[in-house]
N, C-alpha and C positions, 0 to 999 in steps of 0.2 A: 320087645318089652314084655316081660311077664307081669302084666297088670294085676292079676289075681294074687300073686305071691307078695307084690309090693305092698298092697293094702290088706293083706292077711284075710282075704275073702273066704277061703275055706273054713277058717275057724268061725267067722261070722255066720256062714251057712250052718255050721254045726249048732251054734248057739240059737239060731232061728228055729231049727228043727226041734230043739229041746223046748223052747218057748211055745211052739205050735202044739206040741204034745201036752204041755201043761194047760194051754188054753182050751183044749178039747176035753179036759178032765171034768166030769160033771160035779165032782166034789170041790172044784176050785171056788165056785161061788158060795160055798159055805162060809167063806171068809171074804166078804165083799171088798174090803180094803186091799187084801193081797191080790184078789182077782184084778182089780183096777190097775195095780202096779204091773202085773204080768202082762195085761192086755196093752197098756201103754208102751211097755218095753218092746213087746212084739211088734206093735204098729210102727214105732220109731225105727227099729232095726230093719224091718221089711222095706220101709220107704228108703232107708239109706242103701240097702242092697240093690233095690230096683234102680236107683240113680246110678250106682256104680256099674251095674250091668249094661245100662244104656250108654254110659261113657266108654266102657270097654268096647262095645259094638261100634261106637263112633270112631275109635282109634283104629280098629281093624278095617272099617270101610275106607278110611282115609289112606291107610297103607295099601289096600287093594287098588284104590283109584290111582295112586301114585305109580303103580307098576304098569298101568296101561294108558297113562296120560300122554297127550300130545302138548305141543308148545302153548296152545291156547288155554290149557287148563291149569298151568302151573301157578298163576296168580291166585286163583281160587283155592288151590291146594295149600299154597303158602299162607293165605289168610286163615284157613281152617287149622293148619298146624300151629300158628301163633295162638289161636283161641284154645287149643288143646293144651299147649304149654302153660298158659295162664290158669287153666282149670286144674292142671296137675300141681301147680304151685299152691293154689287154694286148698286142694285136698291134702297136700303135704302139711299145710298149716293146721287144718282142722284135725288132722291125725294126732297133733300134739294136745288136743283138747279132749283128754280121756278121763279127767278127774270127775268126781261126783258133781252133778248139776251143771257141768260145762256146757251141755247142749241146750240148757233151758234159759228161761227169762231171768232178768236181773232187776235189782233195785239199786239205783245210784243216788247218793246223797252228797251235796256239797255244803260245807260249813266255812264261813268266813273266819279267819284267824284274827290274831291281834293286829292292830294297825288301823282301826277305825274305818272311815269311809273308803280309804284306798283298798283295804282288804275286802270290803263288801262289794266294791266295784269289780275287784279281781274275781270274786266268786261268781258274779254275773257274767264275766267274760268266759269263765270256764263252763258255765251253763250253756252259753251260746256255742262254744266249741264242741261240746258233747252232743248238743241237739243237731248241729250241722253234721257231725259224723254219723249219728243215728239216721238222719234223713237220707244221707248218701247210701247207707246200707239197708234202707227200707225197713227199719225197725219202727214199730208203733210205740209211741210214748204217751205217758199220762202223768201230769203233775199231781202228786199225792198230798204234798204239804209244802207251804211256802211262807217264809217270813221275810218281808222286805227290809232293806237297809234304812237307816234313819235319814240319810240324805240322798243316797244313790245305791244302786246295786241290791244285794240281798244278804241277809244274815244266814239263812239256810234254805235249802230246797231239796225235796225228795222226789225222784222221778221213777216211775215204773217203766221198764223197757221190755217189750214183748217181741220175740222172734228167735229163730234158731241160733244157738251159740252166743246169745247176748251176754250171758255171764262169762263164758269162756274167753271171749275177746276183752270184755271191759274189765275183768279182774286185774289186768295189768296196770290199771289206772289208780288203784287203791293206794293212798298215801298222801303225803304233804306235797303240795305244788307251790313253788316260789316264783314270784314276779319281781323283776328289777326294772324300773322305768322312771322317767321324769313324771312326777305326779301332776295330773290335771287339776287336782284339788288343793295344790300348794301354790299360794300367791307368788312365792319366790321361785316356783318351778324347779324345786330341788329333786334330786333322785331319791326315790323311796323303794323300800323292800316290803313286799306284802306276801302273806301266806294264806292258803286255803287248804282244808282237809277234804279229800274225796273218799267216800265210803262206797265200796261196791260189794253187793251181797247177792247170792242166788235167791230167786223167788221160791219159797218152800210151800208146797201144798199143805192144806190143813189135814190131809190124810197121811202125810209123811210120817212114818214111824220114828224117824230120827229126831224130830222136834215135835213133841206133844206138850201143850201148855195146860195144866189143870186150871179150872176156873178159880180155885182158891189161891192161885199164885199171882193173880192179876188184880190191879185196881183200875177201874174205868171211870174217867171224869169227862163231863161234857161241858162245853163252853161256846160262846158265840164266835163264829168265824170272823177273822180279820179280812179286810178287803181294801179296795181302792177308794172306798167311800160311796155315798149315794145308794143306788139300787144294788150295788155289789155286795153290800154288807148284809149278812144274814140277820134277820130280826130274832130268829129262834136259835136255841143252843143246839147246833147241829155238829159242830166240831168235836172230835173225840180224842182224848189223850189216854193212853193205856200204859201203866207202869207195871213192869215185871218185878214183883216184890223181892224174890230171892236175889236178883242181880242188880236191881235198881235201873235197869234199862228202860228207856221211855220211847214210845212211838206215838206219833200223832197224825191225824188227817183232818183237813178242813176243806178239801176240794169239792166234795160231793154235796148235793142238796139234802140228801137223806142222812140222818144220824146212823141208820143201819149200814149204809154203804160206807160211811166214814169209819165205822167200827170195823168192818171187814178189811178195809184198806190198811188201817192201823195195825190190825192183827197180822196182816201179811208182812208189814215192815218189821214188826216185833219178832216174828218167826225167822226172818232173814237175819236180824241182828243177833238172835240167840245162836243161830247156826255159825255165823261169823265168829262169835265169841268162843264156841266150842272148837272151831277150826284153829283159832289162834292159840288156844290152850294146847291143842294137839301138836301144832307146830312148835310151840315153846318147849314142850316136853321132849320132842325129838332133838331140837337144837341144844337144849340143856345137856343132853347126853353127849352131844358132839362138842359142846363148849363153844357154840357159835351164835347163840341167840342174842339178838339186839332188839329191844323194845321200840316199837314205832312211836316216836314222840314228835312234837312240833319241830324240834331241831333236826330231825333226820329226814329231810325232804327227798323225795324220789326224783323230782324233775325241776329244773330251773328254766325259766323263760326270761331271757335278758333282752330288753328292748333299747337300753342305753348303758354304757357308751358304745356298744356294738350289738349286733343282731345274732342271737343264737338260742336254740332250745336244746338242752342236754339232759339226757336221762342218766342219773348218777349210779343206777344199778348195772347198766350195760355199757355205759360210756358212749352210747349212740347219740349223735348230735346232728342238727341241721341248721343252716343259716336262714332258711325261709321261715321266719317267725310268723308272718301273716298267714301263710299257708297252713301252719299248724293250728293257729287260732281260728282259722276258718274250717277246722275239722279234719285236716289231713294228718290223721294219727296212725294210719296203717303201718308205716315203717317202724314206729315206736312199739306198737303192739306186737308185730312180727319179731322184732329183735328181742323183746322181753320173753316171748314164748319160746324162742329158740335158745335163749340164754338160761332159762330156768331148768334145774334138774327135775327129774320125775318126782311127782308128789307121792309121799308115802301115806298109805291109808291104814 
């Protein structure tokens, strides 16, 4: 197995050498913003190469051991081989995540659609699904903004997701999710169809040159945070709502105790939404040239979750489906994410 050629390690080594030369240039810090970007890219690439080199050595050691093994060692070698194969599958998947921001953190938002309490309950089911998936993959999460439903569930929630490749994996979830079930809120127990919209955006640093927000382009409002009542309700106006005047995009945060913290979190969401808007415009431009653009609207769901009259979860983009609906709702999303990433053509930048 030529491990180095499979993962294009020579070109990564060349790129690392270039970044190392740039980082040692004394004039680099004349532009602190550029310097930070170079140093972060150098650090991330060096860490990636170090991990790949260790894995390459692990493969060679296992091959060497297999050539001198006796009968008592084959169980151990077999277990090690299985772990290597699993790691290779994981590396193959992450190799597909080469678009800008794929390696970074994400901002995920869920919005209940039309359908009243059923859709608000569906939105909370999706929240649980994604939090379970994030917990399984050891991502750190923080609720930035939350609006509860009128009777049950939620109207909207925004979650910050921190960890390697959070955006790369979760971007497959962006779109409308449809639920078909016997409604627990209908006294006649009839079948209802509910919708919820999932937004997935990369976390954009305030130093990122691609998204800069002039102060004159935003309107900042403060208000009292909503809560569960009693001591949870803020007596002071700490919640922050920021409106981007040119586009009308709104971002809010009411989770933190400090107005300053809420302002920073709301700006983080606003930068993410502005990037998502610019990406959508870019994709639309390319698709218009090809004559294939379809605007994402409430009617164009990406995935259906059917609990009645049969059990099935189906992704309408890839036609991948499973019958274990409970497993998916418990956060078993890896097969859907993998099928989406392998189905997608390379992103044009």
